[in-house]
DRENPA-3360 file (N, C-alpha, C; in nm, 2 decimals, always signed):
BEGIN
1 = MKKAQITI = -3.39/+0.60/+6.99/-3.29/+0.50/+6.98/-3.29/+0.44/+6.84 ~ -3.41/+0.41/+6.79/-3.42/+0.35/+6.66/-3.37/+0.44/+6.55 ~ -3.41/+0.57/+6.57/-3.36/+0.67/+6.47/-3.21/+0.68/+6.47 ~ -3.15/+0.67/+6.58/-3.00/+0.67/+6.59/-2.94/+0.55/+6.52 ~ -3.00/+0.44/+6.54/-2.95/+0.31/+6.48/-2.96/+0.32/+6.33 ~ -3.07/+0.37/+6.29/-3.09/+0.39/+6.14/-2.99/+0.48/+6.08 ~ -2.96/+0.59/+6.15/-2.86/+0.69/+6.11/-2.73/+0.63/+6.10 ~ -2.69/+0.55/+6.20/-2.56/+0.48/+6.20/-2.55/+0.39/+6.09;
9 = FAIIGLVL = -2.65/+0.31/+6.06/-2.65/+0.21/+5.95/-2.64/+0.28/+5.82 ~ -2.71/+0.39/+5.81/-2.71/+0.47/+5.68/-2.57/+0.52/+5.66 ~ -2.50/+0.57/+5.76/-2.36/+0.63/+5.75/-2.27/+0.51/+5.71 ~ -2.28/+0.40/+5.78/-2.20/+0.28/+5.75/-2.22/+0.24/+5.60 ~ -2.35/+0.23/+5.56/-2.38/+0.19/+5.42/-2.32/+0.29/+5.32 ~ -2.32/+0.42/+5.35/-2.27/+0.52/+5.26/-2.12/+0.51/+5.25 ~ -2.05/+0.48/+5.37/-1.90/+0.47/+5.37/-1.86/+0.34/+5.29 ~ -1.94/+0.23/+5.31/-1.91/+0.11/+5.23/-1.93/+0.13/+5.08;
17 = LIILGFVL = -2.03/+0.21/+5.05/-2.06/+0.24/+4.91/-1.94/+0.32/+4.85 ~ -1.89/+0.42/+4.93/-1.78/+0.50/+4.88/-1.66/+0.41/+4.86 ~ -1.63/+0.33/+4.96/-1.51/+0.24/+4.95/-1.52/+0.15/+4.83 ~ -1.64/+0.09/+4.81/-1.66/+0.00/+4.70/-1.64/+0.07/+4.56 ~ -1.69/+0.19/+4.56/-1.68/+0.27/+4.44/-1.53/+0.30/+4.41 ~ -1.46/+0.34/+4.52/-1.31/+0.37/+4.50/-1.24/+0.24/+4.46 ~ -1.27/+0.13/+4.51/-1.20/+0.00/+4.48/-1.22/-0.03/+4.33 ~ -1.35/-0.02/+4.29/-1.39/-0.04/+4.15/-1.31/+0.05/+4.05;
25 = FVVKEMNQ = -1.30/+0.18/+4.09/-1.23/+0.28/+4.01/-1.08/+0.24/+4.00 ~ -1.02/+0.20/+4.11/-0.88/+0.16/+4.11/-0.86/+0.04/+4.02 ~ -0.94/-0.06/+4.03/-0.93/-0.18/+3.95/-0.94/-0.15/+3.80 ~ -1.04/-0.06/+3.77/-1.06/-0.02/+3.63/-0.94/+0.05/+3.57 ~ -0.88/+0.14/+3.65/-0.77/+0.21/+3.61/-0.65/+0.12/+3.59 ~ -0.63/+0.02/+3.67/-0.52/-0.07/+3.66/-0.53/-0.16/+3.54 ~ -0.66/-0.19/+3.50/-0.68/-0.27/+3.38/-0.68/-0.20/+3.25 ~ -0.68/-0.06/+3.26/-0.68/+0.02/+3.14/-0.55/+0.00/+3.06;
33 = PQEIEVVN = -0.55/-0.01/+2.93/-0.43/-0.02/+2.85/-0.36/+0.12/+2.86 ~ -0.23/+0.12/+2.83/-0.16/+0.24/+2.83/-0.22/+0.34/+2.73 ~ -0.21/+0.47/+2.77/-0.27/+0.57/+2.68/-0.20/+0.57/+2.55 ~ -0.28/+0.58/+2.44/-0.22/+0.58/+2.31/-0.24/+0.72/+2.25 ~ -0.12/+0.77/+2.20/-0.13/+0.90/+2.14/-0.11/+0.88/+1.99 ~ -0.22/+0.91/+1.92/-0.22/+0.89/+1.77/-0.19/+1.02/+1.70 ~ -0.17/+1.13/+1.77/-0.14/+1.26/+1.71/+0.00/+1.25/+1.65 ~ +0.01/+1.31/+1.53/+0.14/+1.31/+1.46/+0.23/+1.42/+1.52;
41 = DETTLFVK = +0.28/+1.39/+1.64/+0.37/+1.49/+1.71/+0.51/+1.47/+1.65 ~ +0.60/+1.55/+1.69/+0.74/+1.55/+1.63/+0.81/+1.42/+1.65 ~ +0.79/+1.36/+1.77/+0.86/+1.23/+1.81/+0.81/+1.12/+1.71 ~ +0.67/+1.11/+1.70/+0.62/+1.01/+1.61/+0.66/+1.03/+1.47 ~ +0.66/+1.15/+1.42/+0.70/+1.18/+1.28/+0.85/+1.14/+1.26 ~ +0.93/+1.16/+1.36/+1.08/+1.13/+1.36/+1.09/+0.98/+1.35 ~ +1.03/+0.91/+1.43/+1.04/+0.76/+1.43/+0.98/+0.71/+1.30 ~ +0.87/+0.76/+1.25/+0.81/+0.72/+1.13/+0.90/+0.74/+1.01;
49 = SCADGLLS = +0.98/+0.85/+1.01/+1.07/+0.88/+0.90/+1.18/+0.77/+0.89 ~ +1.22/+0.72/+1.01/+1.32/+0.61/+1.01/+1.25/+0.48/+0.96 ~ +1.13/+0.46/+1.00/+1.06/+0.33/+0.96/+1.03/+0.34/+0.81 ~ +1.00/+0.45/+0.76/+0.97/+0.46/+0.62/+1.10/+0.42/+0.53 ~ +1.21/+0.47/+0.58/+1.34/+0.44/+0.51/+1.37/+0.29/+0.51 ~ +1.35/+0.24/+0.63/+1.38/+0.09/+0.65/+1.28/+0.01/+0.57 ~ +1.15/+0.05/+0.56/+1.05/-0.02/+0.48/+1.10/-0.03/+0.34 ~ +1.14/+0.09/+0.29/+1.19/+0.09/+0.15/+1.31/+0.00/+0.13;
57 = EAVTIVSL = +1.40/+0.00/+0.22/+1.52/-0.09/+0.21/+1.48/-0.24/+0.22 ~ +1.39/-0.27/+0.31/+1.34/-0.41/+0.33/+1.27/-0.46/+0.20 ~ +1.19/-0.38/+0.14/+1.12/-0.42/+0.02/+1.22/-0.44/-0.10 ~ +1.32/-0.36/-0.10/+1.42/-0.37/-0.21/+1.49/-0.51/-0.19 ~ +1.53/-0.54/-0.06/+1.61/-0.66/-0.04/+1.52/-0.78/-0.07 ~ +1.40/-0.79/-0.02/+1.31/-0.90/-0.04/+1.28/-0.92/-0.19 ~ +1.27/-0.81/-0.26/+1.25/-0.81/-0.40/+1.36/-0.88/-0.48 ~ +1.48/-0.84/-0.44/+1.60/-0.90/-0.51/+1.63/-1.04/-0.46;
65 = QGGYIYTP = +1.58/-1.08/-0.35/+1.61/-1.21/-0.29/+1.48/-1.29/-0.27 ~ +1.39/-1.28/-0.36/+1.27/-1.37/-0.37/+1.19/-1.37/-0.24 ~ +1.18/-1.27/-0.16/+1.10/-1.26/-0.05/+1.17/-1.27/+0.08 ~ +1.31/-1.28/+0.08/+1.38/-1.31/+0.20/+1.48/-1.19/+0.23 ~ +1.50/-1.16/+0.36/+1.61/-1.08/+0.40/+1.74/-1.16/+0.41 ~ +1.73/-1.27/+0.47/+1.84/-1.37/+0.48/+1.79/-1.50/+0.42 ~ +1.84/-1.52/+0.29/+1.79/-1.63/+0.21/+1.84/-1.76/+0.26 ~ +1.75/-1.86/+0.28/+1.79/-1.99/+0.32/+1.84/-2.07/+0.20;
73 = EPYATFEG = +1.92/-2.17/+0.22/+1.96/-2.26/+0.11/+1.84/-2.35/+0.07 ~ +1.84/-2.39/-0.06/+1.94/-2.36/-0.16/+1.91/-2.22/-0.23 ~ +2.02/-2.15/-0.27/+2.01/-2.03/-0.34/+2.12/-2.01/-0.44 ~ +2.10/-1.92/-0.53/+2.20/-1.89/-0.63/+2.25/-1.74/-0.61 ~ +2.38/-1.72/-0.60/+2.43/-1.59/-0.58/+2.44/-1.52/-0.72 ~ +2.37/-1.41/-0.73/+2.37/-1.33/-0.86/+2.38/-1.19/-0.83 ~ +2.49/-1.12/-0.88/+2.52/-0.98/-0.87/+2.52/-0.94/-0.72 ~ +2.57/-1.03/-0.64/+2.59/-0.99/-0.49/+2.47/-1.03/-0.41;
81 = FNVPVFDG = +2.36/-1.08/-0.47/+2.24/-1.11/-0.39/+2.22/-1.26/-0.39 ~ +2.16/-1.32/-0.28/+2.13/-1.46/-0.27/+1.99/-1.48/-0.31 ~ +1.97/-1.54/-0.44/+1.84/-1.56/-0.49/+1.79/-1.70/-0.46 ~ +1.68/-1.71/-0.39/+1.63/-1.85/-0.35/+1.59/-1.93/-0.47 ~ +1.62/-2.06/-0.46/+1.58/-2.15/-0.56/+1.44/-2.20/-0.53 ~ +1.34/-2.17/-0.62/+1.20/-2.21/-0.60/+1.18/-2.35/-0.67 ~ +1.10/-2.43/-0.60/+1.08/-2.56/-0.66/+0.92/-2.58/-0.68 ~ +0.85/-2.61/-0.57/+0.71/-2.63/-0.59/+0.63/-2.51/-0.56;
89 = GVTPVSSI = +0.69/-2.40/-0.51/+0.61/-2.28/-0.48/+0.70/-2.16/-0.45 ~ +0.64/-2.05/-0.42/+0.71/-1.93/-0.39/+0.72/-1.91/-0.24 ~ +0.79/-1.81/-0.19/+0.80/-1.77/-0.05/+0.66/-1.73/+0.00 ~ +0.61/-1.79/+0.11/+0.48/-1.76/+0.16/+0.47/-1.61/+0.19 ~ +0.36/-1.55/+0.16/+0.34/-1.40/+0.19/+0.36/-1.38/+0.34 ~ +0.31/-1.47/+0.43/+0.32/-1.45/+0.57/+0.47/-1.44/+0.61 ~ +0.55/-1.52/+0.55/+0.69/-1.52/+0.58/+0.76/-1.39/+0.53 ~ +0.72/-1.34/+0.41/+0.77/-1.21/+0.36/+0.73/-1.10/+0.46;
97 = EENIGLYI = +0.61/-1.10/+0.50/+0.56/-0.99/+0.59/+0.64/-1.00/+0.72 ~ +0.67/-1.12/+0.77/+0.75/-1.13/+0.89/+0.89/-1.08/+0.87 ~ +0.95/-1.11/+0.76/+1.08/-1.07/+0.72/+1.09/-0.92/+0.72 ~ +1.00/-0.85/+0.66/+1.00/-0.71/+0.65/+0.99/-0.64/+0.79 ~ +0.89/-0.69/+0.86/+0.87/-0.64/+1.00/+0.99/-0.66/+1.09 ~ +1.05/-0.77/+1.08/+1.17/-0.80/+1.17/+1.28/-0.71/+1.13 ~ +1.30/-0.68/+1.00/+1.41/-0.60/+0.95/+1.39/-0.46/+1.01 ~ +1.27/-0.40/+1.00/+1.24/-0.27/+1.05/+1.27/-0.27/+1.20;
105 = DEYIVDCL = +1.21/-0.37/+1.27/+1.23/-0.37/+1.42/+1.38/-0.38/+1.46 ~ +1.45/-0.46/+1.38/+1.59/-0.48/+1.41/+1.68/-0.35/+1.40 ~ +1.65/-0.27/+1.30/+1.74/-0.16/+1.27/+1.68/-0.02/+1.30 ~ +1.56/-0.02/+1.37/+1.50/+0.11/+1.40/+1.59/+0.19/+1.49 ~ +1.65/+0.12/+1.60/+1.73/+0.20/+1.70/+1.85/+0.25/+1.63 ~ +1.92/+0.18/+1.54/+2.04/+0.23/+1.47/+2.00/+0.35/+1.39 ~ +1.89/+0.35/+1.32/+1.85/+0.46/+1.24/+1.82/+0.58/+1.33 ~ +1.76/+0.56/+1.44/+1.73/+0.68/+1.53/+1.85/+0.74/+1.59;
113 = EQSGFEGF = +1.95/+0.65/+1.62/+2.08/+0.70/+1.67/+2.15/+0.78/+1.57 ~ +2.15/+0.73/+1.45/+2.23/+0.80/+1.34/+2.16/+0.93/+1.29 ~ +2.03/+0.93/+1.30/+1.96/+1.05/+1.26/+1.97/+1.17/+1.35 ~ +1.98/+1.15/+1.48/+2.01/+1.25/+1.57/+1.91/+1.36/+1.58 ~ +1.79/+1.33/+1.61/+1.68/+1.43/+1.62/+1.70/+1.50/+1.75 ~ +1.71/+1.63/+1.75/+1.73/+1.71/+1.87/+1.62/+1.70/+1.97 ~ +1.65/+1.66/+2.09/+1.55/+1.65/+2.20/+1.50/+1.51/+2.21 ~ +1.54/+1.42/+2.12/+1.49/+1.28/+2.13/+1.57/+1.20/+2.23;
121 = DLEQFSDF = +1.51/+1.14/+2.33/+1.59/+1.07/+2.43/+1.57/+0.92/+2.40 ~ +1.67/+0.85/+2.35/+1.66/+0.71/+2.31/+1.63/+0.62/+2.43 ~ +1.67/+0.66/+2.55/+1.65/+0.58/+2.66/+1.50/+0.58/+2.70 ~ +1.42/+0.67/+2.65/+1.28/+0.67/+2.67/+1.20/+0.60/+2.57 ~ +1.27/+0.54/+2.47/+1.21/+0.47/+2.36/+1.22/+0.32/+2.38 ~ +1.10/+0.25/+2.36/+1.11/+0.10/+2.38/+0.99/+0.04/+2.31 ~ +0.99/-0.10/+2.31/+0.88/-0.18/+2.27/+0.83/-0.15/+2.13 ~ +0.93/-0.13/+2.04/+0.89/-0.10/+1.90/+0.85/-0.23/+1.83;
129 = KTETVVGE = +0.73/-0.23/+1.77/+0.68/-0.35/+1.70/+0.61/-0.31/+1.57 ~ +0.63/-0.39/+1.47/+0.58/-0.36/+1.33/+0.50/-0.48/+1.28 ~ +0.38/-0.45/+1.22/+0.30/-0.55/+1.15/+0.30/-0.51/+1.00 ~ +0.32/-0.60/+0.92/+0.33/-0.58/+0.77/+0.22/-0.65/+0.69 ~ +0.18/-0.58/+0.59/+0.08/-0.64/+0.50/+0.13/-0.62/+0.36 ~ +0.15/-0.73/+0.29/+0.19/-0.73/+0.15/+0.07/-0.75/+0.06 ~ +0.04/-0.65/-0.02/-0.08/-0.66/-0.11/-0.03/-0.67/-0.26 ~ -0.12/-0.67/-0.35/-0.08/-0.68/-0.49/-0.01/-0.56/-0.54;
137 = SSVSIKSS = -0.06/-0.44/-0.49/+0.00/-0.31/-0.54/+0.06/-0.23/-0.43 ~ +0.08/-0.28/-0.31/+0.14/-0.20/-0.21/+0.19/-0.29/-0.10 ~ +0.28/-0.23/-0.02/+0.33/-0.29/+0.11/+0.31/-0.19/+0.22 ~ +0.23/-0.23/+0.32/+0.20/-0.13/+0.43/+0.25/-0.19/+0.56 ~ +0.27/-0.09/+0.65/+0.31/-0.13/+0.79/+0.23/-0.05/+0.89 ~ +0.21/-0.11/+1.01/+0.16/-0.04/+1.12/+0.25/-0.07/+1.24 ~ +0.31/+0.04/+1.29/+0.41/+0.03/+1.40/+0.36/+0.10/+1.53 ~ +0.40/+0.04/+1.64/+0.38/+0.11/+1.77/+0.50/+0.10/+1.85;
145 = FIYEDFQK = +0.51/+0.20/+1.95/+0.62/+0.21/+2.04/+0.59/+0.28/+2.16 ~ +0.67/+0.28/+2.26/+0.65/+0.35/+2.38/+0.76/+0.46/+2.40 ~ +0.71/+0.58/+2.42/+0.81/+0.69/+2.44/+0.76/+0.77/+2.56 ~ +0.84/+0.79/+2.66/+0.81/+0.86/+2.79/+0.68/+0.81/+2.85 ~ +0.67/+0.68/+2.85/+0.55/+0.61/+2.91/+0.42/+0.62/+2.83 ~ +0.43/+0.68/+2.72/+0.31/+0.69/+2.63/+0.33/+0.59/+2.51 ~ +0.22/+0.52/+2.48/+0.23/+0.44/+2.36/+0.18/+0.52/+2.24 ~ +0.26/+0.51/+2.14/+0.23/+0.59/+2.01/+0.23/+0.49/+1.90;
153 = EFSSKIDS = +0.16/+0.53/+1.79/+0.16/+0.44/+1.67/+0.14/+0.52/+1.55 ~ +0.18/+0.46/+1.44/+0.17/+0.52/+1.31/+0.16/+0.41/+1.20 ~ +0.11/+0.45/+1.08/+0.11/+0.36/+0.97/+0.18/+0.42/+0.85 ~ +0.22/+0.33/+0.76/+0.29/+0.38/+0.64/+0.27/+0.28/+0.53 ~ +0.28/+0.33/+0.40/+0.26/+0.25/+0.29/+0.34/+0.29/+0.17 ~ +0.39/+0.20/+0.09/+0.46/+0.23/-0.03/+0.40/+0.15/-0.14 ~ +0.39/+0.22/-0.26/+0.34/+0.15/-0.38/+0.44/+0.05/-0.43 ~ +0.39/-0.08/-0.45/+0.48/-0.18/-0.50/+0.39/-0.29/-0.56;
161 = SFGELLQI = +0.44/-0.34/-0.67/+0.37/-0.46/-0.74/+0.43/-0.59/-0.70 ~ +0.51/-0.59/-0.59/+0.58/-0.71/-0.54/+0.48/-0.83/-0.52 ~ +0.36/-0.80/-0.46/+0.27/-0.91/-0.44/+0.22/-0.97/-0.57 ~ +0.19/-0.88/-0.67/+0.15/-0.93/-0.80/+0.26/-1.01/-0.87 ~ +0.38/-0.96/-0.86/+0.50/-1.03/-0.92/+0.52/-1.17/-0.86 ~ +0.49/-1.18/-0.73/+0.50/-1.31/-0.66/+0.40/-1.41/-0.72 ~ +0.28/-1.36/-0.75/+0.19/-1.45/-0.81/+0.23/-1.50/-0.95 ~ +0.29/-1.40/-1.03/+0.34/-1.44/-1.16/+0.45/-1.54/-1.15;
169 = AKKIIDIR = +0.54/-1.52/-1.05/+0.65/-1.61/-1.03/+0.59/-1.76/-1.01 ~ +0.48/-1.77/-0.94/+0.42/-1.90/-0.92/+0.37/-1.96/-1.05 ~ +0.32/-1.87/-1.14/+0.28/-1.92/-1.27/+0.40/-1.97/-1.35 ~ +0.51/-1.90/-1.34/+0.63/-1.94/-1.42/+0.68/-2.08/-1.36 ~ +0.68/-2.09/-1.23/+0.72/-2.22/-1.17/+0.63/-2.33/-1.22 ~ +0.50/-2.31/-1.22/+0.40/-2.41/-1.27/+0.43/-2.45/-1.41 ~ +0.46/-2.35/-1.49/+0.49/-2.38/-1.64/+0.62/-2.46/-1.65 ~ +0.72/-2.42/-1.57/+0.85/-2.49/-1.57/+0.84/-2.64/-1.52;
177 = NSPSWSYL = +0.74/-2.66/-1.43/+0.73/-2.79/-1.38/+0.64/-2.88/-1.47 ~ +0.59/-2.82/-1.57/+0.51/-2.90/-1.67/+0.60/-2.98/-1.76 ~ +0.57/-3.10/-1.79/+0.66/-3.18/-1.88/+0.67/-3.13/-2.02 ~ +0.57/-3.05/-2.07/+0.57/-3.00/-2.20/+0.58/-2.85/-2.21 ~ +0.66/-2.79/-2.11/+0.66/-2.65/-2.11/+0.75/-2.59/-2.22 ~ +0.73/-2.47/-2.25/+0.81/-2.40/-2.35/+0.83/-2.25/-2.31 ~ +0.94/-2.19/-2.36/+0.97/-2.05/-2.33/+0.86/-1.96/-2.38 ~ +0.79/-2.01/-2.49/+0.68/-1.93/-2.54/+0.57/-1.90/-2.44;
185 = QIQLLKSE = +0.54/-2.00/-2.35/+0.44/-1.99/-2.25/+0.48/-1.88/-2.15 ~ +0.61/-1.87/-2.12/+0.66/-1.77/-2.03/+0.66/-1.63/-2.09 ~ +0.69/-1.63/-2.22/+0.69/-1.50/-2.29/+0.55/-1.44/-2.30 ~ +0.45/-1.53/-2.31/+0.31/-1.48/-2.32/+0.27/-1.41/-2.19 ~ +0.33/-1.45/-2.08/+0.30/-1.38/-1.95/+0.34/-1.23/-1.96 ~ +0.44/-1.20/-2.04/+0.49/-1.06/-2.05/+0.38/-0.97/-2.10 ~ +0.32/-1.01/-2.21/+0.21/-0.93/-2.26/+0.08/-0.94/-2.18 ~ +0.06/-1.05/-2.12/-0.07/-1.07/-2.04/-0.06/-0.97/-1.92;
193 = YDIVIEST = +0.05/-0.96/-1.85/+0.06/-0.88/-1.73/+0.14/-0.75/-1.75 ~ +0.18/-0.73/-1.87/+0.26/-0.60/-1.90/+0.38/-0.59/-1.81 ~ +0.46/-0.69/-1.81/+0.58/-0.70/-1.73/+0.71/-0.73/-1.81 ~ +0.82/-0.71/-1.75/+0.95/-0.75/-1.81/+1.00/-0.88/-1.75 ~ +1.03/-0.98/-1.82/+1.09/-1.10/-1.77/+1.22/-1.12/-1.83 ~ +1.32/-1.13/-1.75/+1.46/-1.16/-1.79/+1.51/-1.28/-1.72 ~ +1.59/-1.36/-1.79/+1.65/-1.48/-1.72/+1.79/-1.49/-1.76 ~ +1.87/-1.55/-1.67/+2.01/-1.58/-1.68/+2.04/-1.72/-1.63;
201 = TIMTTEVY = +2.12/-1.79/-1.71/+2.15/-1.93/-1.67/+2.29/-1.93/-1.60 ~ +2.29/-1.99/-1.48/+2.42/-2.00/-1.41/+2.43/-2.15/-1.38 ~ +2.53/-2.22/-1.45/+2.54/-2.36/-1.44/+2.41/-2.43/-1.47 ~ +2.35/-2.50/-1.38/+2.22/-2.57/-1.40/+2.10/-2.49/-1.34 ~ +2.13/-2.37/-1.30/+2.02/-2.28/-1.24/+1.99/-2.17/-1.33 ~ +1.86/-2.14/-1.34/+1.81/-2.03/-1.42/+1.76/-1.92/-1.32 ~ +1.82/-1.80/-1.33/+1.77/-1.69/-1.24/+1.68/-1.60/-1.32 ~ +1.56/-1.58/-1.26/+1.46/-1.49/-1.33/+1.45/-1.36/-1.25;
209 = YLEKGDSF = +1.43/-1.25/-1.33/+1.40/-1.12/-1.27/+1.27/-1.07/-1.34 ~ +1.17/-1.05/-1.26/+1.05/-0.99/-1.31/+1.04/-0.84/-1.27 ~ +0.99/-0.76/-1.37/+0.99/-0.62/-1.34/+0.86/-0.56/-1.39 ~ +0.80/-0.47/-1.30/+0.68/-0.40/-1.34/+0.69/-0.26/-1.28 ~ +0.71/-0.16/-1.37/+0.72/-0.03/-1.32/+0.85/-0.02/-1.23 ~ +0.84/+0.03/-1.11/+0.96/+0.04/-1.02/+0.97/-0.09/-0.93 ~ +0.88/-0.19/-0.95/+0.89/-0.31/-0.87/+0.95/-0.42/-0.95 ~ +1.01/-0.51/-0.87/+1.08/-0.62/-0.93/+1.09/-0.74/-0.83;
217 = LGFAII = +1.12/-0.86/-0.89/+1.13/-0.98/-0.81/+1.23/-1.07/-0.87 ~ +1.33/-1.12/-0.79/+1.42/-1.22/-0.83/+1.40/-1.35/-0.77 ~ +1.42/-1.46/-0.85/+1.41/-1.60/-0.79/+1.48/-1.69/-0.89 ~ +1.51/-1.81/-0.85/+1.58/-1.90/-0.93/+1.51/-2.04/-0.94 ~ +1.53/-2.11/-1.05/+1.47/-2.24/-1.07/+1.58/-2.33/-1.13 ~ +1.59/-2.45/-1.07/+1.68/-2.55/-1.12/+1.62/-2.63/-1.24;
% end
């Protein structure tokens, strides 16, 4: 009788152990993040090609417009672009990074539609998000998206001295805000940083364009 009871308890314990193991497995699977495919498959490369083009466009726009895609007032319109008027400082890097990321996120679907990659189902594409980092000599992005229930990601970078030019713009603003400033001080920056500095006066506003290699930055000072 005792052996039978022990056997029954052992079977019940084993069943409970199996059930507990199964429950833990299900809970673990439910809490697992979506599978991430980091392989450079054709779909990822296709989306990346669009993001690369949009990154280049975004950097060009923020360079011409002092760090903005949509320039807030006050600004000076010069050669079709709205150049922000800087007073005590330049556009924060975090704001520039956000502007670039939002531009790519906003236009990625349009680019994918127009590019027409064979076999790509736009209805299976969702949750595209971009993080941007502006450095002294480059602008890089890391993007992720979901396609056919798989999360995919990629990174990209372009060479750009935009971050460095932004720091030089701050130096020019500091010089201009000094009571005893002179144009000679600004000209000395050209040789110190090996850059081109051009300025144009529009009414009471002076528009500056800084250029280094293929990189440039536009801003204005009253």
